[in-house]
N, C-alpha and C positions, 0 to 999 in steps of 0.2 A: 482597517485592520493591518497589523504588522505583516510584512511579507514572510517573515519566518514562521509565524503561526499559520498562515495560509498554506505554505508549502509543507509544514509539518503535519497539519491535519490531513492533507491530501495523501501524503506519504504513509501516514499511520494507517489509514483505511486501506490503502493499496497493499501494505505489508500484512494485513490481517489474513490474507489468503495464501500466504507463503509458508515454506518450511521454517523460515527464520522467526516465525511469530512468537514463540516462547521467549526468545532473547529480546525481541523488540518490546513485548509486553513488560517484561521485567525491567527494562531500561526506562520505559515511560513511567512505570509505577515508582521506581527509584527517584525519578525527577519529581514526581508528584509528592512523594514522601517528604521532600525538603521543606516546602512551605506548609503542607497539610498532612502531617503524619496520620492523623485520625481518619483521613479519607482514603488512604492508599489501598487498603485491602478491598474496600468497596469498588474502587476504580479498577482493580485487577479483575474482580468478578464481572463487572460491567463490560470491560474490554473483551473478555472471553465470550460473553453472551452476544456481543455485537459481531464478533468474528463468525459465529454460527450464522448470523443473518447475512453477512457479506458473502460467505461461501455459498449459501443457498441462493442469494440474489444472482451471483455470477452463474450458478448452475442453471437458473431460469432465464438468464440474459436480461435481468431487471436492473438497468442502469439507474433508475430513479431511486431505488432504495440505497444504492451505494452513494449516489450524489447527496442524498439527505444525510447519510452518516458522515460524509466528508464535511458538509456544512456544520453539523453538530460538533465534530471534533475540532474544527477550526475555531469555533466559538469557545469550546471548553478550554483549549490551549491558550487562546487569547485571554480568557479570564484567569487562567492559572498564572501566566507570567505577568499580566498587568503592565505596570510601568517599571518592573524590576529588571534592570539591565543585566544583572548577573544571571538571573534565571533565564532571560532571553538568550544570553550567550550560551548557557548550558543546553537550551533547546536547539539552538543552531548547531552545536556540537553533536547532539543526538541525531538531528536531521542529516548532517553530513556523514556521520559514521555508522548509524544504525538504520534509521528510517528510510533514507534515500536508497541505500544499497538493497535493503530488503524489499522495498516496493518495486524496484526495477527487476528483482528476481521474479516477481509475479507477472511480468509481462507489461502490457500496455497500462497506461494510467487509467484510473477508475472510470473516467468519462469517455475513453477512447473505444472505438470499434474498428476492427480490421476485417475487411471482407475481401476474399480472393476468389476469382473465378477463372477457369480456363476451359477452352474447348480445343481438343486435339484430335487430329485425324491422321493416323499413320505415323505418329511421332511420340515424343516424351514431353511431359510437362512436369515441372517440379516447382512447388510453391512452399514457402516456409517463412515463418516469422523470425527465425534465427538461423543458426549454422546448419548447413546441409553438406553431407559428404556423399557423393554419387559416383559410382563406377559403372559406366555403360557396359552392357553385355558385349562379350567378345563376338567378333564377326565370325560366322560359320565358314 
């Protein structure tokens, strides 16, 4: 399978649980509309249905559902672009400018799990997956 479709399928499912989803969905549907205009509306509906599944799966911590959807969309995108180098280039552009940034907004990749633990006695522990701004209390 082409690395572009593999990365795009992963990023697409990762982007489903982000605030950028509507823009991502519209961009994917626009790409789909080029070779298959008759399928575009059904693809939009299906993507929104799958988004509900992704959000629910993340809420339950069910990585298997998300992994299955990643595999599904890798295959669907592979079938969409086929051997069409122009369509593959458009998918690469979509990946670089919409899918990738949106999926990174959602945090870790769909298959990743981050677990943090701390045991503190008489001190302070700060754990974060992103930026933290901390001002220690003033000394009395």
